[in-house]
C-alpha positions as CSV (number, residue, x, y, z in Angstrom):
1,M,72.0,-76.9,-19.8
2,T,73.0,-73.5,-21.2
3,R,72.1,-70.2,-19.5
4,D,69.5,-69.4,-22.0
5,E,67.8,-72.8,-21.4
6,A,67.9,-72.1,-17.7
7,E,66.3,-68.9,-18.2
8,R,63.4,-70.4,-20.3
9,V,62.8,-73.1,-17.6
10,L,62.8,-70.5,-14.9
11,R,60.3,-68.3,-16.9
12,I,58.1,-71.4,-17.4
13,M,58.3,-72.0,-13.6
14,A,57.3,-68.5,-12.9
15,E,53.8,-69.3,-14.5
16,A,53.3,-72.2,-12.3
17,D,49.7,-72.7,-10.9
18,G,48.5,-69.7,-12.7
19,G,51.3,-67.3,-11.7
20,C,51.3,-68.0,-8.0
21,E,54.4,-66.3,-6.6
22,V,54.7,-68.6,-3.6
23,C,54.5,-71.7,-5.9
24,A,57.1,-70.2,-8.1
25,R,59.2,-69.2,-5.2
26,D,59.2,-73.0,-4.1
27,L,60.1,-74.1,-7.6
28,F,62.8,-71.6,-8.1
29,T,64.4,-72.4,-4.8
30,K,64.4,-76.1,-5.8
31,F,65.9,-75.3,-9.2
32,V,68.8,-73.2,-7.8
33,A,69.5,-75.9,-5.2
34,S,69.8,-78.4,-8.1
35,F,71.8,-76.0,-10.4
36,P,73.8,-73.8,-8.2
37,E,75.6,-72.3,-11.2
38,Y,72.3,-70.5,-11.9
39,R,71.5,-69.1,-8.7
40,D,72.3,-65.5,-9.7
41,L,70.0,-65.9,-12.7
42,G,67.2,-67.4,-10.5
43,E,67.5,-64.6,-8.1
44,R,67.5,-61.9,-10.7
45,L,64.6,-63.2,-12.7
46,F,62.4,-63.8,-9.6
47,Y,63.0,-60.2,-8.5
48,E,62.2,-59.0,-12.2
49,I,59.2,-61.1,-12.6
50,F,57.6,-60.8,-9.0
51,G,59.3,-57.6,-7.4
52,S,60.5,-59.4,-4.4
53,E,63.5,-61.4,-3.2
54,L,63.6,-65.1,-3.9
55,Y,64.7,-66.0,-0.3
56,I,62.5,-64.9,2.5
57,R,64.1,-63.8,5.6
58,E,62.9,-65.1,8.9
59,G,60.3,-62.7,10.3
60,S,59.4,-61.2,7.0
61,T,55.7,-60.6,6.1
62,E,56.4,-61.6,2.5
63,G,55.0,-65.0,1.4
64,G,51.8,-66.6,2.1
65,H,52.5,-70.3,2.2
66,R,53.1,-72.7,4.8
67,H,55.8,-71.0,7.1
68,H,55.4,-67.6,5.5
69,P,52.0,-65.9,6.3
70,G,51.0,-63.1,4.0
71,P,49.1,-62.4,0.8
72,I,49.4,-64.8,-2.2
73,V,49.8,-62.8,-5.4
74,M,48.8,-64.1,-8.7
75,Y,50.1,-62.7,-12.0
76,N,48.5,-62.4,-15.4
77,F,51.5,-63.4,-17.5
78,S,50.0,-63.1,-20.9
79,E,49.9,-59.4,-20.4
80,E,52.9,-58.6,-18.0
81,L,55.8,-60.6,-19.4
82,A,57.7,-60.1,-22.6
83,P,57.6,-63.2,-24.7
84,M,60.5,-65.8,-24.2
85,R,63.4,-65.4,-26.4
């Protein structure tokens, strides 16, 4: 997989479940675990898209899923993201 292909896959993952940040975080985490050569890309895109770090530090109030209490933020990607290249 090329870096461009990895970016396309990650942008698709970002739209998972209607733009659920928590769902996307779970998918991004699994992706970078499987493809560690794209960890930097996954972290950068997650921050660029959602405005928060991919990895939640213990005790953080970010999140909103299972182990991380907090709000679940949904995004309307049709208006907020530039088209994929």
